[in-house]
C-alpha positions, -999 to 999 in steps of 0.1 A, spaced: -455 538 589 -447 505 606 -467 484 631 -453 455 650 -467 421 641 -477 417 678 -500 447 674 -509 436 639 -523 402 649 -542 416 679 -559 440 655 -569 418 626 -595 391 630 -630 378 624 -647 348 640 -664 314 637 -683 285 654 -697 250 647 -715 218 655 -718 183 641 -741 153 639 -732 140 673 -725 174 688 -757 195 691 -757 229 674 -748 257 698 -778 275 713 -760 306 723 -744 334 703 -716 342 728 -684 326 740 -661 333 769 -630 355 768 -635 372 735 -608 400 730 -623 435 736 -597 449 711 -607 424 684 -644 432 690 -639 467 675 -622 454 643 -632 435 612 -617 423 580 -647 410 561 -648 378 539 -616 359 541 -610 356 503 -612 394 499 -590 400 530 -562 376 518 -564 391 483 -560 425 497 -531 415 520 -513 400 490 -519 431 469 -507 454 496 -476 432 505 -487 422 539 -477 389 556 -497 370 583 -485 344 607 -503 313 620 -495 294 651 -488 257 645 -510 234 667 -523 266 684 -489 279 695 -480 257 725 -455 270 751 -446 263 787 -478 258 806 -499 261 774 -504 227 756 -510 223 719 -546 222 707 -560 238 739 -586 265 740 -566 283 767 -535 283 745 -555 298 716 -567 325 739 -532 332 752 -516 333 718 -544 355 703 -539 380 731 -501 381 727 -491 373 692 -516 363 665 -553 353 661 -545 329 632 -541 293 644 -536 259 628 -554 233 649 -561 196 645 -596 181 644 -602 145 655 -634 126 663 -641 104 693 -656 69 691 -691 83 697 -688 111 671 -677 142 690 -653 164 672 -624 178 693 -589 191 690 -562 164 689 -532 158 666 -522 122 673 -541 90 667 -535 81 703 -540 100 735 -508 92 753 -484 120 742 -506 151 749 -530 139 776 -531 121 809 -549 92 792 -540 66 767 -553 44 739 -565 52 704 -587 82 698 -610 62 676 -616 37 704 -623 62 731 -656 79 739 -660 116 747 -670 110 783 -635 95 788 -617 121 767 -634 151 783 -622 139 817 -585 140 807 -560 168 812 -537 181 786 -499 179 789 -476 207 777 -444 203 757 -423 201 789 -443 170 800 -462 188 827 -499 182 833 -520 213 830 -555 221 843 -568 222 807 -589 195 791 -592 186 754 -617 211 739 -647 203 717 -644 218 682 -677 235 687 -665 253 718 -633 264 701 -652 277 671 -676 296 694 -647 313 711 -629 320 678 -660 336 663 -665 360 692 -627 366 697 -625 372 659 -598 347 653 -591 326 622 -586 288 625 -570 266 599 -586 232 604 -564 201 599 -586 171 595 -573 139 611 -581 104 599 -607 98 626 -631 125 612 -643 138 578 -645 171 559 -683 166 558 -685 166 596 -661 195 600 -680 216 574 -713 208 592 -699 226 622 -689 256 601 -723 258 585 -741 256 618 -721 285 632 -724 306 600 -686 308 601 -679 304 564 -657 335 561 -636 326 592 -623 291 585 -595 277 563 -596 240 556 -562 223 551 -559 198 522 -530 176 514 -537 164 479 -558 170 449 -584 145 460 -590 163 492 -591 197 474 -617 184 451 -637 170 480 -637 203 498 -646 222 467 -675 198 461 -688 199 497 -682 236 503 -672 256 472 -673 288 491 -648 279 519 -612 288 518 -586 260 517 -549 255 515 -538 233 486 -506 226 467 -505 245 434 -474 233 416 -477 250 382 -501 267 358 -510 233 345 -517 220 380 -538 251 387 -558 243 355 -564 207 368 -576 220 401 -600 244 384 -613 217 361 -620 197 393 -642 225 407 -617 244 429 -622 282 429 -587 296 430 -600 327 447 -605 306 478 -571 289 476 -540 297 496 -512 278 479 -491 257 503 -454 258 492 -438 235 518 -415 237 548 -380 233 534 -371 258 507 -385 294 508 -391 304 472 -399 340 466 -399 334 428 -427 309 432 -446 332 456 -443 360 431 -455 338 403 -485 327 423 -492 363 432 -492 374 396 -520 348 391 -540 362 420 -531 334 445 -517 338 480 -487 317 490 -483 299 524 -451 284 538 -441 267 570 -409 270 591 -424 244 615 -415 207 618 -394 182 637 -374 198 665 -338 203 654 -346 200 618 -372 227 612 -363 261 598 -376 278 629 -347 263 649 -321 272 622 -333 308 620 -334 313 658 -300 296 664 -278 326 657 -303 352 671 -306 368 637 -343 365 626 -340 385 594 -350 354 574 -386 359 585 -386 395 573 -370 384 541 -400 361 535 -424 389 542 -405 411 518 -404 383 492 -442 381 488 -452 354 513 -487 360 526 -491 333 553 -464 319 574 -470 289 597 -445 286 626 -438 267 658 -421 299 672 -450 323 670 -439 347 697 -404 350 684 -416 355 648 -442 380 658 -417 401 676 -392 399 648 -414 412 620 -427 446 610 -458 452 589 -472 481 569 -500 498 588 -514 511 556 -519 476 543 -539 466 574 -560 497 572 -565 491 535 -576 455 540 -601 462 567 -583 462 601 -598 493 618 
């Protein structure tokens, strides 16, 4: 029995929340606009959920930068709400830190591209940043402001969404993890790492948290394990250029989920190549080839193009 990915991603999720040294811990246990559908569902601890999806042949999709579209800017709480309601509750978002220590969502080192402001993130205080408006990909100013990480995590926890947290240079894993701990959201966050040093740091600071990390070979896996990385908590990032079902299968045989991205620079990314001819079968091929997590800039198109095994979802905890 098949279930569309649009329905799939509205029906699988958990939640999270957070706070940091300069961002007081949340005093409430609720957040606005949590999905009523998601409230009835649960998938339990993330490592177990991803292990189950791998074993059952399921594939999940994640929205890159929260899934921006016309009227919905990247890294906006309102965009996350919209995409969760219509495509997927799994989102890659970017975490930066203001001059005065407030963690918020922002990809760039400067404010000019995505907000009505300007200047370096590291040189700007939160009072200034919070008064700005976000700009969508069409260059139009929206009514939405840059959100605090703590507010996003509170929403995601109650809406039962998953967020992949991409640490920018202005902040630290330690500060991000303090937000996760404060919200008791350990089973609802995936930390993105870009090299072994970062993977070791995350494993040292939070050995129980999930992360994405490159796992290039059995020997590399052994190096990561010697450095304290628990492979049960790792989703292996396999790049954005060459889908490799043989590598995904090899990782799967070792109990590791594979992630891949069709995202990237406009005109060069695989998303654009796959959508150009209107034949989106490449996405289904990746699902059939053993990929467990796909990050995309075209989340709505991908969600509508895929099918998923309802049995896998029921088996893995989506009820």
